[in-house]
N, C-alpha and C positions, 0 to 999 in steps of 0.2 A: 148744730146738734152736739150735745154733750156726750162724753164717753159713756156715762151711765145709760143714756138712752140707746146708744149703739149696742151695748152689752145686753140690754133688755130685749132688743130686737133679735139678737142671736139666740136668746133663751126662749123664744116664742114657741109654744107647743101647737103644731098644726092640727093635732087631734086625729092623725091617720093611724088606723089599726088594721091588721090583716083581716080580710073579710073572705071567708071561704066560698060564699055564694055570689061573689061580685061579678065574675065574668063566666061566660059559657066556655066549656072545653077544659075545665080544671081536671076532671077525671081522666081525660085523654092525656093531658100533660103529665099527670102523675104516673100513668102507665108508661109513657115514653121515658120518663126519668128512671123509673124502675127497670126498664129494659136496658137503658144505657148503663146503669149500675151493674146489672147482671152481666152484660157484655164485658165491662171492665174487670169484673171478678174472674170471668173465664179467661180473659187475656192475661191476667196476673198468674193464673194457674200455669198457663203455657210458659210465661216468662220465668216462673220459679223452676219449672222442670228443666228448661234450657240452661238456666244459670247453675243449677245443681249439677247438671251434666258437664258444663264447662269447668266448674270447680273440681269435680272428680277427675276429669281428664287432665287438667293442669296439675293436679296433685300427683297423679300416677305417672305422668310423662315428664315431670320436672320443669314444667312451664310455669314459672312463678308469676308471670304477668297474667296468664290465663287463670291461674288459681285465684289471684287477687280480684280479677274481673268477675269471676264466678261468685266469690264471696260477696262482692259489692252488689251484684245482681240479685242474690238471694235476699240480702238485707233490704234492698229497695223494693223487691217484690213483696216481702213480708210487710213492710211499711205501707205499701199501696193497698194490700189486702186489708190491713187494719183500718185505714182511712175509708176505704169503700164500705166495709162492713159497719163502721161506726158513723157513717155520713149523717143518717137521720138523727142520731143522738147528739152528735157534735153541733149540728145546726140548731136543734131544739134547745140545747144547753145555752148556746150563745144568744139565741133569740130571746129566751127567757131572761138571761142576764141583761140583755139590752133593754128589756121592758122595765127593769128596775132602776135604770139611770134616770136621775131627776136633775 
């Protein structure tokens, strides 16, 4: 088998496209994923509150390590909230981008 034939096999299009009506239980799965996303957002609110408290406590008590940890926690919580809120858009963007690959 020649190299060109091997490359042609790699480029084969199987013709698989997302099918919303393909399997039963899709609406339940969407509800479960939405609930997990909501749970994550609620957990991030708690993490942000705790991190802000640690940051304030570290600042006022002179604990530089606690202050740095609080700042890091606030930034991580904000990033997690951004990703959780944008999850649908991020997946839709890259899914659409992926369909344009030829």
